[in-house]
N, CA, C, O and CB atoms as a CASP TS submission, in Angstrom:
PFRMAT TS
TARGET T0000
AUTHOR 0000-0000-0000
METHOD Language model
MODEL 1
PARENT N/A
ATOM      1  N   MET     1     -95.376 -73.059  86.387  1.00  0.00           N
ATOM      2  CA  MET     1     -94.134 -72.339  86.428  1.00  0.00           C
ATOM      3  C   MET     1     -94.300 -71.025  87.200  1.00  0.00           C
ATOM      4  O   MET     1     -93.467 -70.699  88.046  1.00  0.00           O
ATOM      5  CB  MET     1     -93.631 -72.079  85.014  1.00  0.00           C
ATOM      6  N   ILE     2     -95.343 -70.285  86.922  1.00  0.00           N
ATOM      7  CA  ILE     2     -95.586 -69.035  87.637  1.00  0.00           C
ATOM      8  C   ILE     2     -95.933 -69.341  89.091  1.00  0.00           C
ATOM      9  O   ILE     2     -95.483 -68.647  90.002  1.00  0.00           O
ATOM     10  CB  ILE     2     -96.721 -68.219  86.961  1.00  0.00           C
ATOM     11  N   LYS     3     -96.724 -70.365  89.298  1.00  0.00           N
ATOM     12  CA  LYS     3     -97.092 -70.739  90.666  1.00  0.00           C
ATOM     13  C   LYS     3     -95.861 -71.186  91.449  1.00  0.00           C
ATOM     14  O   LYS     3     -95.704 -70.830  92.617  1.00  0.00           O
ATOM     15  CB  LYS     3     -98.154 -71.858  90.656  1.00  0.00           C
ATOM     16  N   ALA     4     -94.994 -71.962  90.813  1.00  0.00           N
ATOM     17  CA  ALA     4     -93.776 -72.431  91.482  1.00  0.00           C
ATOM     18  C   ALA     4     -92.899 -71.250  91.888  1.00  0.00           C
ATOM     19  O   ALA     4     -92.336 -71.242  92.983  1.00  0.00           O
ATOM     20  CB  ALA     4     -92.989 -73.389  90.566  1.00  0.00           C
ATOM     21  N   ALA     5     -92.781 -70.261  91.017  1.00  0.00           N
ATOM     22  CA  ALA     5     -91.975 -69.077  91.332  1.00  0.00           C
ATOM     23  C   ALA     5     -92.594 -68.312  92.500  1.00  0.00           C
ATOM     24  O   ALA     5     -91.881 -67.837  93.384  1.00  0.00           O
ATOM     25  CB  ALA     5     -91.847 -68.156  90.093  1.00  0.00           C
ATOM     26  N   ARG     6     -93.909 -68.196  92.500  1.00  0.00           N
ATOM     27  CA  ARG     6     -94.601 -67.497  93.596  1.00  0.00           C
ATOM     28  C   ARG     6     -94.376 -68.218  94.917  1.00  0.00           C
ATOM     29  O   ARG     6     -94.135 -67.585  95.945  1.00  0.00           O
ATOM     30  CB  ARG     6     -96.114 -67.387  93.305  1.00  0.00           C
ATOM     31  N   LEU     7     -94.455 -69.540  94.886  1.00  0.00           N
ATOM     32  CA  LEU     7     -94.259 -70.315  96.104  1.00  0.00           C
ATOM     33  C   LEU     7     -92.809 -70.257  96.584  1.00  0.00           C
ATOM     34  O   LEU     7     -92.559 -70.210  97.788  1.00  0.00           O
ATOM     35  CB  LEU     7     -94.674 -71.760  95.875  1.00  0.00           C
ATOM     36  N   ARG     8     -91.857 -70.259  95.657  1.00  0.00           N
ATOM     37  CA  ARG     8     -90.443 -70.144  96.036  1.00  0.00           C
ATOM     38  C   ARG     8     -90.168 -68.834  96.756  1.00  0.00           C
ATOM     39  O   ARG     8     -89.360 -68.783  97.683  1.00  0.00           O
ATOM     40  CB  ARG     8     -89.549 -70.255  94.801  1.00  0.00           C
ATOM     41  N   GLN     9     -90.846 -67.772  96.323  1.00  0.00           N
ATOM     42  CA  GLN     9     -90.652 -66.464  96.932  1.00  0.00           C
ATOM     43  C   GLN     9     -91.532 -66.271  98.159  1.00  0.00           C
ATOM     44  O   GLN     9     -91.485 -65.228  98.812  1.00  0.00           O
ATOM     45  CB  GLN     9     -90.933 -65.374  95.921  1.00  0.00           C
ATOM     46  N   ARG    10     -92.333 -67.284  98.465  1.00  0.00           N
ATOM     47  CA  ARG    10     -93.227 -67.282  99.623  1.00  0.00           C
ATOM     48  C   ARG    10     -94.193 -66.098  99.618  1.00  0.00           C
ATOM     49  O   ARG    10     -94.382 -65.414 100.624  1.00  0.00           O
ATOM     50  CB  ARG    10     -92.414 -67.267 100.899  1.00  0.00           C
ATOM     51  N   ILE    11     -94.793 -65.884  98.454  1.00  0.00           N
ATOM     52  CA  ILE    11     -95.802 -64.844  98.310  1.00  0.00           C
ATOM     53  C   ILE    11     -97.164 -65.526  98.263  1.00  0.00           C
ATOM     54  O   ILE    11     -97.389 -66.408  97.435  1.00  0.00           O
ATOM     55  CB  ILE    11     -95.554 -63.971  97.027  1.00  0.00           C
ATOM     56  N   ALA    12     -98.054 -65.130  99.128  1.00  0.00           N
ATOM     57  CA  ALA    12     -99.405 -65.701  99.148  1.00  0.00           C
ATOM     58  C   ALA    12    -100.150 -65.281  97.876  1.00  0.00           C
ATOM     59  O   ALA    12     -99.894 -64.215  97.315  1.00  0.00           O
ATOM     60  CB  ALA    12    -100.187 -65.241 100.426  1.00  0.00           C
ATOM     61  N   ALA    13    -101.058 -66.122  97.443  1.00  0.00           N
ATOM     62  CA  ALA    13    -101.812 -65.847  96.221  1.00  0.00           C
ATOM     63  C   ALA    13    -102.622 -64.566  96.342  1.00  0.00           C
ATOM     64  O   ALA    13    -102.717 -63.798  95.385  1.00  0.00           O
ATOM     65  CB  ALA    13    -102.733 -67.014  95.895  1.00  0.00           C
ATOM     66  N   THR    14    -103.204 -64.333  97.504  1.00  0.00           N
ATOM     67  CA  THR    14    -104.001 -63.111  97.668  1.00  0.00           C
ATOM     68  C   THR    14    -103.125 -61.863  97.594  1.00  0.00           C
ATOM     69  O   THR    14    -103.536 -60.849  97.029  1.00  0.00           O
ATOM     70  CB  THR    14    -104.754 -63.141  99.005  1.00  0.00           C
ATOM     71  N   ILE    15    -101.927 -61.932  98.159  1.00  0.00           N
ATOM     72  CA  ILE    15    -101.003 -60.799  98.105  1.00  0.00           C
ATOM     73  C   ILE    15    -100.561 -60.553  96.665  1.00  0.00           C
ATOM     74  O   ILE    15    -100.504 -59.408  96.216  1.00  0.00           O
ATOM     75  CB  ILE    15     -99.774 -61.049  99.013  1.00  0.00           C
ATOM     76  N   MET    16    -100.248 -61.628  95.943  1.00  0.00           N
ATOM     77  CA  MET    16     -99.824 -61.496  94.544  1.00  0.00           C
ATOM     78  C   MET    16    -100.934 -60.865  93.717  1.00  0.00           C
ATOM     79  O   MET    16    -100.677 -59.986  92.895  1.00  0.00           O
ATOM     80  CB  MET    16     -99.434 -62.870  93.954  1.00  0.00           C
ATOM     81  N   ALA    17    -102.159 -61.309  93.931  1.00  0.00           N
ATOM     82  CA  ALA    17    -103.297 -60.755  93.191  1.00  0.00           C
ATOM     83  C   ALA    17    -103.478 -59.272  93.502  1.00  0.00           C
ATOM     84  O   ALA    17    -103.740 -58.475  92.601  1.00  0.00           O
ATOM     85  CB  ALA    17    -104.584 -61.526  93.527  1.00  0.00           C
ATOM     86  N   GLU    18    -103.340 -58.901  94.767  1.00  0.00           N
ATOM     87  CA  GLU    18    -103.471 -57.490  95.141  1.00  0.00           C
ATOM     88  C   GLU    18    -102.386 -56.647  94.487  1.00  0.00           C
ATOM     89  O   GLU    18    -102.667 -55.558  93.986  1.00  0.00           O
ATOM     90  CB  GLU    18    -103.410 -57.331  96.663  1.00  0.00           C
ATOM     91  N   ARG    19    -101.168 -57.131  94.486  1.00  0.00           N
ATOM     92  CA  ARG    19    -100.051 -56.385  93.890  1.00  0.00           C
ATOM     93  C   ARG    19    -100.225 -56.203  92.386  1.00  0.00           C
ATOM     94  O   ARG    19     -99.807 -55.189  91.828  1.00  0.00           O
ATOM     95  CB  ARG    19     -98.733 -57.098  94.170  1.00  0.00           C
ATOM     96  N   ALA    20    -100.842 -57.185  91.730  1.00  0.00           N
ATOM     97  CA  ALA    20    -101.046 -57.120  90.283  1.00  0.00           C
ATOM     98  C   ALA    20    -102.371 -56.443  89.919  1.00  0.00           C
ATOM     99  O   ALA    20    -102.683 -56.286  88.738  1.00  0.00           O
ATOM    100  CB  ALA    20    -101.002 -58.523  89.688  1.00  0.00           C
ATOM    101  N   PHE    21    -103.150 -56.042  90.928  1.00  0.00           N
ATOM    102  CA  PHE    21    -104.456 -55.400  90.716  1.00  0.00           C
ATOM    103  C   PHE    21    -105.406 -56.298  89.934  1.00  0.00           C
ATOM    104  O   PHE    21    -106.123 -55.841  89.044  1.00  0.00           O
ATOM    105  CB  PHE    21    -104.280 -54.073  89.979  1.00  0.00           C
ATOM    106  N   ILE    22    -105.399 -57.592  90.284  1.00  0.00           N
ATOM    107  CA  ILE    22    -106.304 -58.563  89.671  1.00  0.00           C
ATOM    108  C   ILE    22    -107.006 -59.330  90.786  1.00  0.00           C
ATOM    109  O   ILE    22    -106.647 -59.216  91.957  1.00  0.00           O
ATOM    110  CB  ILE    22    -105.534 -59.538  88.714  1.00  0.00           C
ATOM    111  N   THR    23    -108.008 -60.109  90.405  1.00  0.00           N
ATOM    112  CA  THR    23    -108.719 -60.921  91.393  1.00  0.00           C
ATOM    113  C   THR    23    -107.991 -62.246  91.592  1.00  0.00           C
ATOM    114  O   THR    23    -107.164 -62.647  90.774  1.00  0.00           O
ATOM    115  CB  THR    23    -110.185 -61.168  90.953  1.00  0.00           C
ATOM    116  N   ARG    24    -108.310 -62.906  92.679  1.00  0.00           N
ATOM    117  CA  ARG    24    -107.699 -64.200  92.981  1.00  0.00           C
ATOM    118  C   ARG    24    -108.055 -65.250  91.919  1.00  0.00           C
ATOM    119  O   ARG    24    -107.185 -66.029  91.529  1.00  0.00           O
ATOM    120  CB  ARG    24    -108.145 -64.682  94.370  1.00  0.00           C
ATOM    121  N   PRO    25    -109.309 -65.296  91.439  1.00  0.00           N
ATOM    122  CA  PRO    25    -109.621 -66.256  90.370  1.00  0.00           C
ATOM    123  C   PRO    25    -108.819 -66.007  89.083  1.00  0.00           C
ATOM    124  O   PRO    25    -108.453 -66.953  88.385  1.00  0.00           O
ATOM    125  CB  PRO    25    -111.107 -66.203  90.055  1.00  0.00           C
ATOM    126  N   THR    26    -108.551 -64.742  88.775  1.00  0.00           N
ATOM    127  CA  THR    26    -107.746 -64.442  87.594  1.00  0.00           C
ATOM    128  C   THR    26    -106.323 -64.949  87.785  1.00  0.00           C
ATOM    129  O   THR    26    -105.729 -65.481  86.847  1.00  0.00           O
ATOM    130  CB  THR    26    -107.743 -62.928  87.306  1.00  0.00           C
ATOM    131  N   LEU    27    -105.774 -64.797  88.967  1.00  0.00           N
ATOM    132  CA  LEU    27    -104.438 -65.317  89.245  1.00  0.00           C
ATOM    133  C   LEU    27    -104.412 -66.831  89.085  1.00  0.00           C
ATOM    134  O   LEU    27    -103.444 -67.388  88.566  1.00  0.00           O
ATOM    135  CB  LEU    27    -103.987 -64.922  90.661  1.00  0.00           C
ATOM    136  N   SER    28    -105.466 -67.491  89.526  1.00  0.00           N
ATOM    137  CA  SER    28    -105.551 -68.951  89.354  1.00  0.00           C
ATOM    138  C   SER    28    -105.538 -69.324  87.882  1.00  0.00           C
ATOM    139  O   SER    28    -104.887 -70.292  87.490  1.00  0.00           O
ATOM    140  CB  SER    28    -106.822 -69.504  90.023  1.00  0.00           C
ATOM    141  N   LYS    29    -106.254 -68.561  87.064  1.00  0.00           N
ATOM    142  CA  LYS    29    -106.259 -68.818  85.624  1.00  0.00           C
ATOM    143  C   LYS    29    -104.862 -68.644  85.033  1.00  0.00           C
ATOM    144  O   LYS    29    -104.434 -69.428  84.186  1.00  0.00           O
ATOM    145  CB  LYS    29    -107.252 -67.885  84.915  1.00  0.00           C
ATOM    146  N   ILE    30    -104.163 -67.617  85.483  1.00  0.00           N
ATOM    147  CA  ILE    30    -102.804 -67.376  84.989  1.00  0.00           C
ATOM    148  C   ILE    30    -101.892 -68.535  85.369  1.00  0.00           C
ATOM    149  O   ILE    30    -101.103 -69.003  84.547  1.00  0.00           O
ATOM    150  CB  ILE    30    -102.245 -66.050  85.550  1.00  0.00           C
ATOM    151  N   GLU    31    -101.997 -68.995  86.603  1.00  0.00           N
ATOM    152  CA  GLU    31    -101.150 -70.094  87.063  1.00  0.00           C
ATOM    153  C   GLU    31    -101.463 -71.399  86.343  1.00  0.00           C
ATOM    154  O   GLU    31    -100.600 -72.272  86.245  1.00  0.00           O
ATOM    155  CB  GLU    31    -101.311 -70.285  88.558  1.00  0.00           C
ATOM    156  N   ARG    32    -102.687 -71.543  85.838  1.00  0.00           N
ATOM    157  CA  ARG    32    -103.042 -72.724  85.061  1.00  0.00           C
ATOM    158  C   ARG    32    -102.698 -72.565  83.578  1.00  0.00           C
ATOM    159  O   ARG    32    -102.741 -73.533  82.820  1.00  0.00           O
ATOM    160  CB  ARG    32    -104.524 -73.018  85.217  1.00  0.00           C
ATOM    161  N   GLY    33    -102.355 -71.337  83.170  1.00  0.00           N
ATOM    162  CA  GLY    33    -102.000 -71.110  81.770  1.00  0.00           C
ATOM    163  C   GLY    33    -103.186 -70.845  80.868  1.00  0.00           C
ATOM    164  O   GLY    33    -103.117 -71.111  79.668  1.00  0.00           O
ATOM    165  N   ASP    34    -104.259 -70.333  81.409  1.00  0.00           N
ATOM    166  CA  ASP    34    -105.472 -70.064  80.642  1.00  0.00           C
ATOM    167  C   ASP    34    -105.187 -69.001  79.562  1.00  0.00           C
ATOM    168  O   ASP    34    -104.748 -67.898  79.887  1.00  0.00           O
ATOM    169  CB  ASP    34    -106.621 -69.593  81.586  1.00  0.00           C
ATOM    170  N   PRO    35    -105.432 -69.325  78.287  1.00  0.00           N
ATOM    171  CA  PRO    35    -105.149 -68.367  77.216  1.00  0.00           C
ATOM    172  C   PRO    35    -106.151 -67.215  77.137  1.00  0.00           C
ATOM    173  O   PRO    35    -105.935 -66.272  76.375  1.00  0.00           O
ATOM    174  CB  PRO    35    -105.122 -69.083  75.900  1.00  0.00           C
ATOM    175  N   ALA    36    -107.239 -67.269  77.904  1.00  0.00           N
ATOM    176  CA  ALA    36    -108.241 -66.202  77.863  1.00  0.00           C
ATOM    177  C   ALA    36    -107.786 -64.952  78.616  1.00  0.00           C
ATOM    178  O   ALA    36    -108.388 -63.888  78.469  1.00  0.00           O
ATOM    179  CB  ALA    36    -109.555 -66.701  78.445  1.00  0.00           C
ATOM    180  N   VAL    37    -106.728 -65.071  79.422  1.00  0.00           N
ATOM    181  CA  VAL    37    -106.221 -63.931  80.188  1.00  0.00           C
ATOM    182  C   VAL    37    -105.298 -63.120  79.288  1.00  0.00           C
ATOM    183  O   VAL    37    -104.506 -63.679  78.530  1.00  0.00           O
ATOM    184  CB  VAL    37    -105.473 -64.400  81.483  1.00  0.00           C
ATOM    185  N   SER    38    -105.408 -61.789  79.377  1.00  0.00           N
ATOM    186  CA  SER    38    -104.625 -60.929  78.483  1.00  0.00           C
ATOM    187  C   SER    38    -103.133 -61.032  78.761  1.00  0.00           C
ATOM    188  O   SER    38    -102.712 -61.298  79.887  1.00  0.00           O
ATOM    189  CB  SER    38    -105.073 -59.479  78.619  1.00  0.00           C
ATOM    190  N   LEU    39    -102.358 -60.822  77.737  1.00  0.00           N
ATOM    191  CA  LEU    39    -100.907 -60.906  77.818  1.00  0.00           C
ATOM    192  C   LEU    39    -100.346 -59.841  78.759  1.00  0.00           C
ATOM    193  O   LEU    39     -99.329 -60.063  79.417  1.00  0.00           O
ATOM    194  CB  LEU    39    -100.290 -60.760  76.427  1.00  0.00           C
ATOM    195  N   GLY    40    -100.999 -58.702  78.821  1.00  0.00           N
ATOM    196  CA  GLY    40    -100.548 -57.640  79.712  1.00  0.00           C
ATOM    197  C   GLY    40    -100.619 -58.039  81.173  1.00  0.00           C
ATOM    198  O   GLY    40     -99.751 -57.674  81.966  1.00  0.00           O
ATOM    199  N   ILE    41    -101.643 -58.782  81.526  1.00  0.00           N
ATOM    200  CA  ILE    41    -101.780 -59.244  82.911  1.00  0.00           C
ATOM    201  C   ILE    41    -100.705 -60.285  83.221  1.00  0.00           C
ATOM    202  O   ILE    41    -100.140 -60.295  84.315  1.00  0.00           O
ATOM    203  CB  ILE    41    -103.195 -59.836  83.158  1.00  0.00           C
ATOM    204  N   TYR    42    -100.426 -61.157  82.257  1.00  0.00           N
ATOM    205  CA  TYR    42     -99.332 -62.113  82.439  1.00  0.00           C
ATOM    206  C   TYR    42     -98.025 -61.363  82.703  1.00  0.00           C
ATOM    207  O   TYR    42     -97.272 -61.724  83.607  1.00  0.00           O
ATOM    208  CB  TYR    42     -99.191 -63.032  81.194  1.00  0.00           C
ATOM    209  N   ALA    43     -97.761 -60.327  81.919  1.00  0.00           N
ATOM    210  CA  ALA    43     -96.530 -59.554  82.075  1.00  0.00           C
ATOM    211  C   ALA    43     -96.455 -58.898  83.448  1.00  0.00           C
ATOM    212  O   ALA    43     -95.389 -58.865  84.064  1.00  0.00           O
ATOM    213  CB  ALA    43     -96.431 -58.492  80.986  1.00  0.00           C
ATOM    214  N   THR    44     -97.574 -58.379  83.928  1.00  0.00           N
ATOM    215  CA  THR    44     -97.602 -57.750  85.243  1.00  0.00           C
ATOM    216  C   THR    44     -97.282 -58.755  86.336  1.00  0.00           C
ATOM    217  O   THR    44     -96.502 -58.467  87.244  1.00  0.00           O
ATOM    218  CB  THR    44     -98.962 -57.112  85.500  1.00  0.00           C
ATOM    219  N   VAL    45     -97.881 -59.929  86.251  1.00  0.00           N
ATOM    220  CA  VAL    45     -97.644 -60.969  87.257  1.00  0.00           C
ATOM    221  C   VAL    45     -96.193 -61.432  87.206  1.00  0.00           C
ATOM    222  O   VAL    45     -95.573 -61.640  88.249  1.00  0.00           O
ATOM    223  CB  VAL    45     -98.595 -62.167  87.041  1.00  0.00           C
ATOM    224  N   LEU    46     -95.655 -61.593  86.023  1.00  0.00           N
ATOM    225  CA  LEU    46     -94.254 -62.004  85.904  1.00  0.00           C
ATOM    226  C   LEU    46     -93.314 -60.954  86.466  1.00  0.00           C
ATOM    227  O   LEU    46     -92.280 -61.297  87.039  1.00  0.00           O
ATOM    228  CB  LEU    46     -93.904 -62.279  84.450  1.00  0.00           C
ATOM    229  N   TYR    47     -93.651 -59.694  86.316  1.00  0.00           N
ATOM    230  CA  TYR    47     -92.831 -58.614  86.841  1.00  0.00           C
ATOM    231  C   TYR    47     -92.807 -58.645  88.374  1.00  0.00           C
ATOM    232  O   TYR    47     -91.768 -58.426  88.996  1.00  0.00           O
ATOM    233  CB  TYR    47     -93.353 -57.259  86.339  1.00  0.00           C
ATOM    234  N   ILE    48     -93.955 -58.918  88.959  1.00  0.00           N
ATOM    235  CA  ILE    48     -94.057 -58.952  90.423  1.00  0.00           C
ATOM    236  C   ILE    48     -93.319 -60.170  90.932  1.00  0.00           C
ATOM    237  O   ILE    48     -93.271 -60.402  92.140  1.00  0.00           O
ATOM    238  CB  ILE    48     -95.542 -58.973  90.893  1.00  0.00           C
TER
END
């Protein structure tokens, strides 16, 4: 769902990660729904 929204807005994964101040692997975990990622980071990515 997060990945689909990012792709609809045509934002590259590296750009999204930079804007959220996270690494690209962390963004991948978020897009897969990994529960080990903090809720605050999810909120930041959703805001962007």
